[in-house]
N, C-alpha and C positions, 0 to 999 in steps of 0.2 A: 849289546851289553849296556845296562843302565849306568849313567854317570854316578859318581860318588855324591851322596846326599849329605847335606849339613843339617845339624840339629836346629830346631827352632830358636834355641838360645843363641847359637853361633850366628845365625843369619839375622838376628835382631828382632824376630817376631814375638819372642817371649822373654820375660825378665829372668826366668829361671825355671827349673823343673817344678811344676806344681804351683807356680805363682801366677795369679790372675792380675794382669796389668790394668784391668778396668775398675778395680776398687780404688778408693781414696788412697789407701796405703800404696797400692801398686802404681798409681799415677804419680804420687810424690816421689817414689823410688825412681821411676823412669825420669822424672824431671831432674833429680839429683845426678843420675848417671849422665844425662845429656849435658848438664851444667859443668860437671867435673871433666867430662871429655872435652868440652869446649875450652876449659881452662888449660888443658894440656896440649892445646893446639889443634884440636879437631880429631875426628875419627881416623883420618889417614895418618896422623902423627902418633897415635896411641898404640903401644905394643899389646899383645894378647895378655901378657902378665899384668900390665897396668890396667887393662880392661877388667881383669879378674879382681884386682884390688879395688878398683872403682866400684864394682858391683857390691863387694863386701862393705866398703865404706858407706855406700848409699843405704844398704840394709841397716847398718848400725845407726846411721844418722836418722833414718826414718823412725826407727824404734825409740831413739832418744827424744825425738819430737813428740812421739805418742806418749812417752812417760811425762814429758813436760806438760802436755795437755791434761793428763791425769792429775798431776800436782796442782795445776791451776784450778781445775774443777773441784778438787777436794780442799783447796786452800792451804794445803801442806803436803809434805811427803813423809811417808813412814820410813823408819831407819833402813829396813831391808831394801825398799825401792830406791832410796837415795844412794845406798851402797852400790846397788846394781847400776844405777845411773852413772856414778863416778867411775866405776870400773870400765863400763862401756865407753864413756867419754875418753878415757885413757887409751883404750883399744883403738878408737877412732883416730885419735891423734897419731898413734903409731902407724896406722894405715896411711894417713895423709902424709906422714914423713916418708913412707915407702914410695909413694907416687909423686911426692914433691908438693910442698905447700905453696910454692910460688906459681903464680899464673904464667903460662907460656902461650900468649896469644899468637895466632898464626898470622904472619905478615902477608897481606894480600895486595900490597901496593908495590908495583915494580919501580926500580930505580929509573932515573931520567933517561939513561941510555937505552934501556930495554923498552921503555914507553915510546921514545922517539923512533926506534927501529920498528916497533909494532905499527905505529902510525904510517911510517914509510911503506911498509908491506901492504897496508890496507889502502894505500894511495891517498891518504888524507892529507899528507904533507909531502913536499918535495925537498929532499935533503941533498 
């Protein structure tokens, strides 16, 4: 009997159904997903719900950046596009509030007692 197979989105090989991660848009979205995940303490610290919110936030942030580029190229924003931009920026803020706006770096440094015990186990120091 074959083992249970995971989707390419779940195992991290694709950004989402039908999304090509090789485009400029897809690469930027992947960068944002990676950066937001790191801000939350890394892949092992992020719940599946947070991962889902991160993916949605990265999508909206990438689209906001695309709109910003259009505004810059045109030298202005039309009222409809500016309204869309404002509403999506508000949606993005709410998503960020859902996953936490505060960076939660992962502590990779052991305390002194743990470090000394590790050195003793490795025979590097005699305690």
